[in-house]
C-alpha positions as CSV (number, residue, x, y, z in Angstrom):
1,M,-118.1,-102.9,158.8
2,T,-120.3,-105.3,156.7
3,L,-121.8,-103.6,153.7
4,T,-125.3,-104.3,152.4
5,A,-125.7,-105.3,148.8
6,E,-126.9,-101.8,147.9
7,Q,-123.8,-100.2,149.7
8,A,-121.5,-102.8,148.1
9,G,-122.8,-102.2,144.7
10,A,-122.4,-98.4,145.0
11,D,-118.9,-98.9,146.3
12,L,-118.0,-101.2,143.4
13,R,-119.3,-98.7,140.9
14,A,-117.2,-96.0,142.5
15,F,-114.1,-98.3,142.4
16,V,-114.6,-99.0,138.7
17,D,-115.2,-95.3,137.8
18,A,-111.9,-94.4,139.6
19,S,-110.0,-97.1,137.6
20,P,-110.0,-96.5,133.9
21,S,-106.6,-98.1,133.5
22,P,-104.5,-100.7,135.5
23,F,-102.4,-97.8,136.8
24,H,-105.5,-96.0,138.1
25,A,-106.8,-99.3,139.6
26,V,-103.6,-99.8,141.6
27,G,-103.8,-96.1,142.6
28,E,-107.4,-96.7,143.9
29,M,-106.5,-99.9,145.7
30,T,-103.5,-98.4,147.4
31,R,-105.5,-95.3,148.4
32,R,-108.0,-97.5,150.1
33,L,-105.2,-99.6,151.7
34,R,-103.5,-96.4,153.0
35,D,-106.8,-95.3,154.5
36,G,-107.0,-98.7,156.2
37,G,-103.6,-98.3,157.8
38,F,-101.3,-100.0,155.2
39,T,-98.0,-98.3,154.4
40,E,-95.8,-98.7,151.3
41,L,-92.7,-100.7,150.8
42,H,-90.2,-100.4,147.9
43,E,-88.5,-103.4,146.3
44,R,-85.2,-101.4,146.2
45,D,-85.1,-101.2,150.0
46,H,-84.3,-103.8,152.6
47,W,-87.4,-104.9,154.5
48,T,-87.9,-105.2,158.2
49,L,-91.3,-106.6,159.1
50,A,-93.1,-107.0,162.5
51,P,-96.1,-109.2,163.3
52,G,-99.4,-107.6,162.4
53,E,-97.7,-105.0,160.2
54,A,-99.8,-104.0,157.1
55,R,-97.8,-103.1,154.0
56,Y,-98.0,-103.0,150.3
57,V,-95.6,-102.9,147.3
58,V,-96.2,-101.8,143.7
59,R,-94.3,-103.1,140.7
60,D,-94.2,-100.9,137.6
61,G,-97.4,-99.1,138.4
62,G,-99.9,-101.7,137.2
63,S,-99.4,-104.5,139.8
64,V,-99.6,-104.4,143.6
65,I,-99.2,-106.9,146.5
66,A,-100.6,-106.0,149.9
67,F,-100.1,-108.1,153.0
68,R,-100.6,-108.2,156.7
69,V,-97.8,-110.0,158.5
70,G,-98.9,-113.0,160.6
71,T,-98.2,-113.3,164.3
72,S,-96.2,-116.4,163.6
73,P,-93.3,-116.7,161.1
74,A,-94.4,-117.4,157.5
75,A,-92.3,-120.6,157.5
76,E,-94.4,-121.9,160.5
77,A,-97.9,-120.7,159.6
78,G,-97.8,-120.2,155.8
79,L,-99.8,-117.6,153.9
80,R,-103.4,-117.2,152.8
81,L,-103.4,-115.5,149.4
82,V,-105.9,-114.0,147.0
83,G,-104.8,-113.4,143.4
84,T,-106.5,-111.0,140.9
85,H,-105.6,-109.0,137.9
86,T,-105.9,-105.2,137.2
87,D,-106.1,-105.2,133.3
88,S,-109.1,-105.7,131.0
89,P,-109.5,-106.1,127.3
90,T,-109.2,-102.7,125.6
91,F,-107.3,-100.8,122.9
92,K,-103.8,-99.5,123.6
93,V,-102.6,-96.2,122.0
94,R,-99.6,-96.7,119.7
95,P,-96.4,-94.6,120.0
96,R,-97.1,-92.9,116.6
97,Y,-100.9,-92.4,117.2
98,D,-101.7,-89.3,115.2
99,L,-103.5,-90.4,112.0
100,T,-105.5,-88.6,109.3
101,R,-108.0,-90.4,107.0
102,G,-110.4,-88.6,104.8
103,R,-110.9,-85.3,106.6
104,Y,-110.8,-86.8,110.1
105,R,-108.2,-87.1,112.8
106,L,-107.9,-90.6,114.3
107,V,-106.0,-92.3,117.1
108,G,-103.8,-95.2,116.2
109,V,-104.5,-98.1,118.6
110,E,-103.7,-101.7,119.0
111,T,-106.1,-104.3,120.3
112,Y,-105.3,-105.6,123.8
113,G,-106.7,-108.9,124.9
114,G,-109.8,-110.8,123.7
115,L,-112.3,-107.9,123.5
116,L,-115.8,-108.1,122.0
117,A,-115.0,-105.4,119.4
118,H,-118.5,-104.7,118.3
119,T,-119.5,-103.6,121.8
120,W,-117.0,-100.7,121.6
121,L,-118.8,-99.2,118.6
122,D,-120.8,-95.9,118.9
123,R,-119.8,-95.2,122.5
124,E,-118.2,-92.1,124.0
125,L,-114.7,-93.2,124.8
126,T,-111.8,-91.6,126.7
127,V,-108.1,-92.2,127.0
128,A,-106.4,-93.0,130.3
129,G,-103.1,-94.4,131.6
130,R,-99.8,-92.8,132.4
131,L,-97.2,-90.4,130.9
132,A,-93.4,-90.6,131.4
133,T,-91.3,-87.4,131.8
134,R,-87.8,-86.8,132.9
135,A,-87.4,-86.6,136.7
136,S,-85.2,-84.1,138.4
137,D,-82.5,-86.7,139.1
138,G,-82.3,-87.7,135.4
139,G,-84.6,-90.7,135.8
140,V,-88.2,-91.1,134.7
141,A,-91.3,-89.7,136.5
142,L,-94.7,-91.3,135.9
143,H,-98.0,-89.4,135.9
144,H,-101.5,-90.8,135.9
145,V,-103.7,-89.1,133.3
146,R,-107.3,-89.3,132.0
147,L,-108.7,-87.3,129.1
148,P,-111.8,-85.4,130.3
149,G,-115.2,-86.3,128.9
150,G,-115.6,-88.8,126.1
151,P,-114.4,-87.2,122.9
152,I,-113.3,-90.4,121.1
153,R,-115.6,-92.7,119.1
154,L,-115.6,-95.8,116.9
155,P,-118.5,-95.1,114.6
156,S,-120.5,-97.9,113.0
157,L,-121.0,-98.0,109.2
158,A,-124.6,-97.3,108.3
159,I,-126.6,-100.3,107.2
160,H,-127.4,-98.4,103.9
161,L,-123.7,-98.7,103.1
162,D,-123.3,-102.4,104.2
163,R,-126.4,-104.5,103.7
164,A,-124.4,-107.6,104.4
165,V,-124.2,-106.7,108.0
166,R,-127.5,-108.4,108.4
167,D,-125.6,-111.7,107.9
168,G,-123.1,-110.8,110.7
169,L,-120.8,-108.0,111.5
170,K,-117.1,-108.5,110.5
171,L,-114.6,-106.0,111.8
172,D,-111.0,-105.8,110.6
173,P,-109.0,-104.5,113.6
174,Q,-106.3,-102.9,111.5
175,H,-108.7,-100.9,109.3
176,H,-112.1,-100.7,111.1
177,L,-111.1,-100.3,114.7
178,V,-109.3,-97.0,114.5
179,P,-111.2,-94.4,116.6
180,V,-111.9,-90.8,115.5
181,W,-111.7,-87.8,117.7
182,G,-112.0,-84.7,115.5
183,S,-111.9,-83.1,112.1
184,D,-108.7,-82.6,110.2
185,D,-107.7,-79.2,111.6
186,V,-104.0,-78.5,111.3
187,D,-104.1,-75.9,114.0
188,A,-105.7,-78.2,116.6
189,D,-103.8,-79.6,119.5
190,S,-102.6,-83.2,119.3
191,L,-103.8,-85.9,121.7
192,L,-100.6,-85.7,123.6
193,D,-100.8,-81.9,123.8
194,V,-104.2,-82.3,125.5
195,L,-103.2,-85.1,127.8
196,A,-100.0,-83.3,128.9
197,G,-102.0,-80.2,129.6
198,V,-104.3,-82.2,131.8
199,A,-101.3,-83.5,133.7
200,G,-99.8,-80.0,134.0
201,F,-96.8,-80.0,131.7
202,D,-95.9,-79.6,128.0
203,A,-96.1,-82.4,125.4
204,A,-92.5,-81.8,124.6
205,D,-91.7,-83.1,128.1
206,V,-93.3,-86.5,127.5
207,L,-90.8,-89.3,127.0
208,G,-93.3,-92.1,126.6
209,H,-96.8,-93.3,127.5
210,D,-98.9,-96.3,128.4
211,L,-102.4,-95.3,127.4
212,V,-105.6,-97.2,126.8
213,L,-109.2,-96.5,125.7
214,A,-111.9,-96.5,128.3
215,D,-115.7,-96.1,128.3
216,S,-116.5,-92.7,129.6
217,Q,-120.0,-93.6,130.8
218,P,-120.1,-94.1,134.6
219,A,-121.0,-97.5,136.1
220,A,-124.7,-97.7,136.7
221,A,-127.3,-99.6,138.8
222,T,-129.7,-101.4,136.5
223,G,-132.3,-104.3,136.5
224,I,-135.8,-104.1,137.7
225,D,-134.8,-103.5,141.3
226,G,-131.5,-101.7,140.6
227,S,-129.5,-104.6,142.1
228,W,-127.4,-105.2,138.9
229,V,-124.2,-103.4,138.1
230,A,-123.6,-102.3,134.5
231,A,-120.0,-101.2,134.1
232,P,-116.8,-101.5,132.1
233,R,-113.9,-103.6,133.3
234,L,-115.8,-105.7,135.9
235,D,-113.5,-108.4,134.6
236,N,-111.5,-108.2,136.7
237,L,-111.9,-105.0,138.8
238,G,-114.8,-106.7,140.5
239,S,-112.3,-109.2,142.0
240,C,-109.8,-106.5,142.8
241,H,-112.5,-104.6,144.7
242,S,-113.7,-107.7,146.7
243,A,-110.1,-108.7,147.5
244,T,-109.2,-105.3,148.8
245,L,-112.3,-105.1,151.0
246,A,-111.6,-108.7,152.3
247,L,-108.0,-107.8,153.2
248,L,-109.1,-104.7,155.0
249,A,-111.8,-106.6,156.9
250,A,-109.7,-109.6,157.9
251,E,-108.6,-109.8,161.5
252,P,-104.9,-110.5,162.1
253,A,-104.0,-114.2,162.2
254,A,-101.0,-116.5,162.8
255,H,-100.5,-116.8,159.0
256,T,-99.6,-113.9,156.7
257,Q,-102.6,-112.6,154.7
258,L,-101.8,-111.4,151.1
259,V,-103.5,-110.0,148.1
260,V,-101.8,-109.8,144.7
261,A,-103.2,-108.0,141.7
262,N,-101.2,-108.6,138.5
263,D,-101.2,-106.7,135.3
264,H,-101.2,-108.3,131.8
265,E,-103.4,-111.3,132.5
266,E,-105.5,-110.6,129.5
267,V,-102.5,-111.0,127.2
268,G,-100.9,-114.1,128.8
269,S,-99.2,-112.6,132.0
270,G,-95.8,-112.6,130.3
271,S,-94.2,-109.6,132.0
272,M,-92.1,-108.8,135.1
273,E,-95.3,-107.7,136.9
274,G,-97.5,-110.4,135.4
275,A,-98.3,-113.8,136.9
276,R,-95.6,-115.5,134.8
277,G,-93.1,-113.0,136.3
278,S,-91.3,-113.1,139.6
279,F,-93.3,-110.5,141.6
280,L,-95.3,-112.8,143.9
281,E,-92.4,-115.2,144.4
282,D,-90.0,-112.4,145.2
283,V,-92.4,-110.8,147.8
284,V,-93.2,-114.2,149.4
285,A,-89.5,-115.0,149.7
286,R,-88.8,-111.6,151.3
287,I,-91.7,-112.1,153.8
288,V,-90.3,-115.5,154.8
289,A,-86.8,-114.1,155.2
290,A,-88.1,-111.0,157.1
291,T,-90.1,-113.1,159.5
292,G,-87.3,-115.3,160.7
293,G,-86.6,-117.6,157.8
294,V,-82.9,-118.4,157.7
295,D,-82.9,-122.0,156.3
296,P,-83.0,-122.3,152.5
297,Q,-85.9,-124.7,152.9
298,D,-88.1,-122.1,154.8
299,L,-89.5,-120.6,151.6
300,H,-90.6,-124.0,150.3
301,V,-92.0,-125.0,153.7
302,A,-94.0,-121.7,153.8
303,I,-95.5,-122.3,150.3
304,A,-96.4,-125.9,151.2
305,R,-98.4,-124.6,154.1
306,S,-100.2,-121.9,152.0
307,H,-103.4,-121.6,150.0
308,L,-104.1,-119.3,147.0
309,V,-107.5,-118.2,145.8
310,S,-107.4,-117.1,142.2
311,A,-110.3,-114.6,142.0
312,D,-111.4,-113.9,138.4
313,M,-114.9,-113.2,137.2
314,A,-117.0,-116.2,136.1
315,H,-119.7,-116.8,133.4
316,A,-123.3,-116.6,134.5
317,Q,-125.8,-118.6,132.5
318,H,-126.9,-116.5,129.5
319,P,-130.7,-115.7,129.5
320,T,-131.2,-116.4,125.8
321,Q,-128.3,-118.6,124.9
322,G,-128.3,-121.1,127.8
323,E,-127.4,-123.9,125.4
324,R,-123.9,-122.6,125.4
325,H,-123.5,-123.7,129.0
326,E,-123.0,-127.2,130.4
327,P,-126.5,-128.0,131.4
328,S,-125.9,-129.1,135.0
329,H,-123.5,-126.1,135.8
330,T,-125.4,-122.9,135.4
331,P,-124.3,-120.0,137.7
332,V,-126.7,-117.1,138.1
333,L,-126.2,-113.4,138.9
334,G,-126.7,-112.9,142.7
335,G,-126.1,-116.6,143.4
336,G,-122.8,-116.2,145.1
337,P,-119.2,-117.2,144.4
338,V,-118.6,-119.6,141.5
339,L,-116.1,-122.5,141.9
340,K,-114.5,-122.9,138.5
341,L,-113.2,-126.3,137.4
342,N,-111.6,-127.7,134.2
343,A,-110.4,-131.2,133.6
344,N,-107.6,-129.9,131.3
345,Q,-106.2,-127.6,133.9
346,S,-107.3,-124.2,132.5
347,Y,-108.4,-123.7,136.1
348,A,-106.2,-124.8,139.0
349,T,-109.1,-126.2,141.2
350,D,-108.8,-129.7,142.4
351,A,-110.4,-131.7,145.2
352,R,-108.1,-130.4,147.9
353,S,-108.2,-126.7,146.9
354,G,-111.8,-126.7,146.0
355,G,-112.8,-128.4,149.2
356,W,-110.8,-125.9,151.2
357,F,-112.6,-123.0,149.5
358,A,-116.0,-124.7,150.0
359,A,-115.2,-125.1,153.7
360,R,-114.3,-121.5,154.0
361,C,-117.5,-120.4,152.3
362,A,-119.5,-122.7,154.7
363,D,-117.7,-121.0,157.6
364,A,-118.9,-117.6,156.2
365,G,-122.4,-118.8,155.5
366,V,-122.0,-118.4,151.8
367,Q,-123.4,-120.7,149.1
368,V,-121.2,-121.9,146.3
369,Q,-122.1,-122.2,142.6
370,H,-120.1,-124.3,140.1
371,F,-118.9,-123.7,136.5
372,V,-117.4,-126.1,134.0
373,S,-117.3,-125.7,130.2
374,R,-119.1,-127.9,127.7
375,N,-117.0,-130.6,126.1
376,D,-117.4,-128.9,122.8
377,Q,-116.6,-125.4,124.1
378,P,-113.0,-124.1,124.8
379,C,-112.3,-122.8,128.3
380,G,-110.6,-119.5,129.3
381,S,-107.9,-119.4,131.9
382,T,-106.7,-117.2,134.8
383,I,-103.6,-116.4,136.8
384,G,-104.4,-119.5,138.9
385,P,-102.7,-122.2,136.9
386,L,-99.7,-119.9,136.1
387,T,-99.2,-119.1,139.8
388,A,-99.7,-122.7,140.9
389,M,-97.1,-123.8,138.4
390,R,-94.5,-121.2,139.2
391,L,-94.7,-121.4,143.0
392,G,-96.0,-125.0,143.5
393,L,-98.9,-123.5,145.5
394,S,-102.3,-125.1,146.2
395,T,-104.7,-123.0,144.2
396,V,-108.4,-122.7,143.6
397,D,-110.1,-120.7,140.9
398,V,-113.3,-118.8,141.8
399,G,-115.2,-115.7,140.6
400,S,-118.4,-113.8,140.8
401,P,-120.8,-114.4,138.0
402,L,-121.0,-112.0,135.1
403,L,-122.9,-111.6,131.8
404,G,-121.2,-110.0,128.7
405,M,-117.7,-110.8,129.8
406,H,-115.1,-108.9,127.7
407,S,-117.8,-106.5,126.5
408,C,-117.1,-102.8,126.7
409,R,-119.8,-102.8,129.4
410,E,-120.4,-106.0,131.5
411,L,-123.2,-107.0,133.8
412,G,-122.9,-108.2,137.4
413,S,-125.0,-108.2,140.6
414,S,-124.4,-106.0,143.6
415,E,-125.7,-109.0,145.7
416,D,-122.6,-111.0,144.8
417,V,-120.2,-108.4,146.2
418,P,-120.8,-108.9,149.9
419,L,-120.9,-112.7,149.3
420,M,-117.5,-112.7,147.6
421,V,-116.1,-110.4,150.2
422,A,-117.3,-112.7,153.0
423,A,-115.9,-115.7,151.3
424,L,-112.5,-114.1,150.6
425,T,-112.3,-112.7,154.2
426,A,-112.8,-116.2,155.5
427,C,-110.1,-117.5,153.2
428,L,-107.7,-114.9,154.4
429,Q,-108.6,-115.2,158.1
430,I,-109.3,-118.9,158.8
431,G,-106.4,-121.3,158.9
């Protein structure tokens, strides 16, 4: 079913609201995949795959790979892949988080990724992620958790106490970015007491946690006609959402269709489930082997016959600071997918991969925008170059346009959602 822009925007907002942490994002993606007929695989098991089978595998809770097996062996037809990431800039709760300053209780946190810190001030925040407890077999059980409401806050300092703020706000992350969540009451429950209670067990049972701060305000429709989407974590849940819908929409093909959503992109991807890790390579090798690959060269042949679309959000031209953009490359909200290029290889796009993506967009009837950085402005990067380098895989970097990237609340357009879904569906489906 093809969604209208209004339906797609509402679905994106629901997806973001259900995904306050990478673990929740993977949970929401896999829920949708299961509803669409995908079944789970585990890395610890031997895999047997049949043509047309729809499967997914999760590594360490925050990364997922979903794929539909092609009707031909992977070594013959290759793969069509879309790569995204599940994490966003935020604050991560420290192991010893319980702090007291003045007469307030605070939560010790560490900055995660390149966040726009000032946008987190004076917002009602919550905590989300996972708790680890002892399993019945002596191992570790993991539980998703989300603190109800928005009881946590990073209050600004009043201008009367800092007149110099008129010359620019300067925040020391160690001293100023420590959220408060209550008065210093010795009888009050700890943060872990509350979270464990929400999860249904005692704080004494908790062995560890991976917890982040999240904006508690739901994603909203905005703009004069309600077509814009104001939401946290659009970078890069917007791409995770589009990639999931595209995989579910794609018809089976001779080649294998695959979506990978890695954790830890915002901090360099250096983990076993990140793009620098072995997750994608391991799964592709197993797909090749399970679809008839017996020659040691089959994996390399399959990769040489494959294409990867690295889908990460792109910069729309800013309405009041347009001079920060390269003048002849100015993507706009609602204008469709953005093809991202960088001469210094911060993006993996080249003539071959960019041309392949442009052709697929033309097949889908979708217009393409372009983004390059100014020569005097540094360029961000994505999982694209990392994956291309690790696997030797033809890769193109694309994204839907966004304003306020890395803000606590970013701004996109619902009109871009069906355009990106159509483009990615064509990439997955057409040889």
